[in-house]
N, C-alpha and C positions, 0 to 999 in steps of 0.2 A: 504494500500500500504506500502511496505517496505521502510525504511528510507535510504537504500543503495541498489545499483545495482552492480552486478559484471561487470567489464569493459573488453573490448577488444580494441586493437589498431585500430585507424581510420586514423590519419594523424599527420603531424608535421606542426605547424603554429607559427611564431614568437618565435622560440626557446622553445615552449611549446608542449606538446603531447596532441592531441585531442583524447579522448577515447569515445567509445559509449557502450551502454548497449547491452547485449546479447538479440537479438530480440525474441528468442523463449525459453521457458522453458518447462520442462517436469514434469507433475504431475503424481504421482503414484496412481493408483486406482486398487482395487481388485474387480473383477467381477466374481461371481460364483467360487470363489476360485482360479482364475487365476490372477496373477499380471500383470497389463498392465501399459504402460507409454503413456500418452497422451500429444501431443504438444499443447501448448497454446501460441498464438502470443501476443506479447506485443509491445507497441509503443517504438520506439528507442529514447533514451535519450542520450544527448551528454554532456561531461564534459572536464575540463582542468586539466591536471596533470603536475606538475612541479617537477620532481625528483631532489634530491640533494644528495651530498656525505656526509660523516661523519663530515666534517667541516661546513656543511650548504651551500656550494656553489652549484649552479645549475649544473646539468650534461647535457652535449651536447646530446640532444635526438637522434641524428643520431648514437652516439656511442653504443646505445643499439641494433642496427640492428633489429628493430622490423619489423614484417611482417603484411600485411593487415589482419585484423580480428584475429590476434593472441591474445589468451586469456592471461590476465595479472593477474596471481594468486596473491591474496592478495590486489589488487588494486580495489577500489570500487568508485562508483559515489555517492556522498552524495546528497540526495534530500531535505536536511533541509533548504537550502537557495540558490536561484539562483544568479548567478553573474549579477550585474547591467549592463545595456547597456552602452557602452563607449560614445555614442552620447547623450543619455538621461538617467542619473543615476536613474531616477524614474521608468524606464521600465526595465523589465528583458531581458537579452541577449538571453535567451533560453539555456544557458550553466550553468552547475553546477560544483562545485569543485570536483576533484577526488583525492584520496590519498590512503595511506595504511590503511588496517584494521588489527588491531592486537596490539601486545605489544608495549608500549611506550618506546623508547630508547633515549629520550632526555638527560638523565643523562649520557649517554655513548658518547655523541658527544662533 
């Protein structure tokens, strides 16, 4: 399994953006010289994304005008460590962290 999943917008909760994985992917297969694309269903995974501005302050999620199921290019759900449950820190919440995949700009902030 991949360590990251491409994210789409799901909802806004407690000033954070809830994202979900794209539930279907397409696998390219060549059969008798014909290129085909085959749908493969995947379980949906949810993550929390907290975007910030160049000063490190959180951005109001509503200012992004996101639409349901809108793909978020460059935003991925990390499967490396689930977020602990608020009620019982020893249990997983079922959510993962989401964030940008790409070049580090920390030195420019």
